[in-house]
N, C-alpha and C positions, 0 to 999 in steps of 0.2 A: 651445543647446549641441549640438555634433555630436562624433562620434568624432574623436580626434586623428589626425594623419597616420599612415600605416602604420608608420613607424619608431618611433613612441611607443606604448608599451603602454597600451591603454585600461583605465581603472579600472572597477570595478563601478559607481561613481556615473555615469561617462560612458556606460556601456552602458545603465543605467536611463534616463538622460536621452534617449538615442537612441530607445529604445522609446517613450518619452513623446511624442516629436515625431511619431510615427506614430499617436498616440492610444491606445497600449497601456499597461497597468499591469503592471509586473514586481514580483513579490513573492518574497522569498527567506527561508527559515527554515532554520537550521542549529543545532539544539540539540546540546549536547555532554554525553554521559553515559558515565562509565567510560572516558574517554580516546578515545571514538569520536564523531565528528560524524555526524549524520544530516542529509542535505541534501535540500531540496525547493525547486525554483524553479518558479513558475507565471507564465504570461503570459495576460492577458485583455484584452478590449476592453470598456471601460465602456459600458453602455447606459442608457437613461432609467430613472428610478425606482429608482436604486441597484442595478440588476441589472448583470450582466457576462456577456459571452460568453467562455467558456473557449476559449483557442486552443492551449494546450499546456503540458506540464510536463516537468521533468527531475528525476529522483530518483537518489539515490546515497548514499554514505557516504565518510568520510575517516578514515584512520588517521594518526597523527602522524609520518609520515616522507615522504621525497622522492617515493616512488612510491605514496603512500597514497590518492589520489583514485580512487574506484570509481564509475563512472556506470552505474547499473542500468537506468534507463528514460528514454527520450527519446520522448515521444508528442506529436504535433501533429495537429490536425484542423480541418477547416472551410475553406471557400473564402477566408476573410479571413486565413488564417494564414501566407501566404507570408513566409518569412524568420523565422518564430517559432523554428524549430529553431536557427538561428544565434544568435539573441539568447539563448536559453536556455543553450546550450552555452558561449557567451562569458561569460555571467554566472556560471555554475557554476565555470568555470576561473578567472575573475577573483577570485571569492570565495576559492578555494583558494590562489591566489598571495598574496592580501592578508591572509588570516586563519589560514592553516595553514602547516606546513612542506612541504606537497605541491607538487611541481613537475611531476609526470607523472600522467596519468590513464589508467585502463584501462576498457575497455568490452567487453562480450560481444555480438557480433553473433549473436544466438540463431538456431538453425537449426530452427525449427518450421515454416517455410514457405519453400520454395526462392526464390521471387521476392522476398519481403521480406528474406530473408537477403542476397541479392545486392545489393539496394538499400542495406541498412545498411552492408555492407562498402565499397561504392563511396562512399557518403556520408562515412563516417569516414576512408577513405583520402584523400579530397579535402581533409580537414581536418588531414591530417598524421599520422593514426594508422597504425601498421604492425602487421601480424599478428605475434602472439607464438607462439601454438600453438592447435591445434584441441582442444577439449574434447569427447571422445567417450565411448565406453563402457568404456574401460580402467579397471581398479581405481584407478590413480593419479589419474584424473579424477573419481572419485566425490565427493570433498570439494569441489573447485571447482564441480562441477555442482550440488551441494546448495546451496552458497553463492550461486551465480548464478541458480539456478532452471532450469537446462537446459544443453544442449550447444550448441556453436557455435564461432565463431572468436574467440578472445580477442585483443584489439587494445590497443595502448598508444601514447600520444602525449604530446608536450610541451604543457603547458597554455598557455604563452606563444605557441607556434606556432598552436595551435588558436584562440586569441583573435584573432590577426592574420588568419588565414584566414577566420574567421567575419566579422570586420569588413569584409574586402574583399568577400566575397559579399553581406553586408548592404547595402553601398554600391552594389554592382552591381545588386541586385535592386530 
């Protein structure tokens, strides 16, 4: 099974199958407590002896409304992980579209390292996310900074568009 043509929205099942064709296992957990979903998506490459090589993870949470998906962490590592970020983000957004009322996602491009911050902003802009506002040191930013764990550029994008762009980049890679 491969991802559907670009004009058709890939499902979470299709995204998992696409990762499987590359030999990767995608696992998603999203328990819901007190009206809030906690999201964790992991991708790994199975190894011999029941072991696995961790390639990356996406963490976040979802509130039950249109702009409710919050992507907190996207971490990818290792030389075998090319494309893992696209697979993780597409899976998280597909889950949100299929299982929640969320249609838009927010991500904080944290500003703890200038080079990494620029990379995050470029990466997410390429996937259709747009800057909302900078979270700095102003008193109005204290609450959001506490929630997100730091300052940086808060970005927002359409889940459907992010999936489409991830799918195109996955195919190109």
